[in-house]
C-alpha positions in Angstrom: 118.3 121.6 123.8 117.3 124.9 125.4 119.5 128.0 125.4 120.3 127.2 129.1 121.8 123.8 128.0 118.9 121.8 129.3 117.3 119.1 127.2 113.6 119.8 126.5 112.0 116.4 127.3 108.7 117.5 125.8 110.4 117.9 122.4 111.8 114.4 122.7 108.7 112.5 123.9 106.1 114.4 121.8 105.2 112.4 118.7 106.3 113.8 115.3 102.8 113.5 114.0 100.2 114.9 116.4 97.5 112.5 115.0 99.8 109.5 115.9 99.4 108.2 112.3 102.3 106.9 110.2 103.7 109.4 107.8 103.1 108.8 104.1 106.0 109.3 101.7 105.4 112.4 99.6 105.8 112.4 95.9 108.8 114.7 96.1 110.6 112.4 98.5 109.8 109.3 96.4 111.0 111.0 93.2 114.2 112.1 95.0 114.7 108.6 96.4 114.3 106.8 93.1 116.7 109.2 91.4 119.3 108.8 94.1 122.6 107.6 92.6 123.2 105.0 95.4 119.6 103.6 95.0 120.1 103.2 91.3 123.6 101.6 91.8 122.2 99.3 94.5 119.5 98.2 92.2 121.9 97.6 89.3 124.3 95.5 91.5 121.4 93.5 93.1 121.7 94.9 96.6 118.5 95.1 98.6 119.2 98.6 99.8 121.6 101.5 99.4 123.0 100.9 102.9 125.3 98.2 101.3 127.6 101.0 100.3 127.9 102.2 103.9 129.3 98.8 104.9 131.6 98.6 101.9 133.0 102.1 102.8 133.5 101.2 106.4 135.0 97.8 105.6 137.5 99.4 103.2 138.4 102.4 105.4 138.8 100.4 108.7 139.8 97.0 107.2 137.0 95.4 109.2 136.4 92.2 107.2 138.7 89.3 106.4 138.0 86.2 104.4 136.8 83.3 106.6 135.5 85.5 109.5 132.4 84.7 111.5 130.0 87.7 111.7 126.7 88.3 113.4 124.5 90.9 111.7 122.0 92.2 114.2 119.0 94.0 112.8 119.7 92.4 109.4 116.6 93.1 107.4 116.3 93.7 104.5 119.7 91.9 104.0 121.9 94.1 102.0 124.7 94.0 104.6 124.4 90.2 104.5 124.9 90.3 100.8 128.1 92.4 101.2 129.4 90.2 104.0 128.9 87.1 101.8 130.9 88.7 99.1 133.7 89.9 101.4 134.0 86.8 103.7 134.0 84.2 100.9 132.8 80.6 101.1 134.6 79.9 104.4 133.0 82.8 106.2 130.1 82.2 108.5 127.2 84.8 108.7 124.4 84.7 111.2 121.7 87.3 110.7 119.1 88.2 113.2 116.1 90.5 113.0 112.6 90.8 114.4 111.3 91.4 110.9 111.2 88.7 108.3 114.0 88.7 105.7 114.2 86.9 102.4 116.9 84.3 102.4 120.5 85.1 101.4 122.5 82.1 100.1 125.0 81.0 102.7 123.5 83.1 105.5 121.8 81.6 108.6 118.8 83.8 109.5 117.2 83.8 112.9 113.9 85.8 113.2 114.0 86.8 116.9 114.4 89.6 119.3 118.0 89.3 120.7 117.1 91.4 123.8 114.8 88.6 125.1 115.5 85.0 126.2 
């Protein structure tokens, strides 16, 4: 946003990488990522990503999940939220996961690989 309060559209539409190539992870980032406490704990507990802890925190704070609920997980890959949902909803819960990307199966979760914004 400019000092006048106007949004600079060039800054928004300009690619982050002028060459238009994908960024490679640097060694420093990878080292920091692998030493992250949440990444280590997710690995220890068998979650597919550290984002599982975000859902756990939200669910506990706002009392979002109850046993037996039916939940749709949009943009579900890699599946860590499905793992948490399965734990929290119990065997009577129904989970439908959708993503355009493939996702390895999660026991008790129905996965649909599709774009929900299309027919």
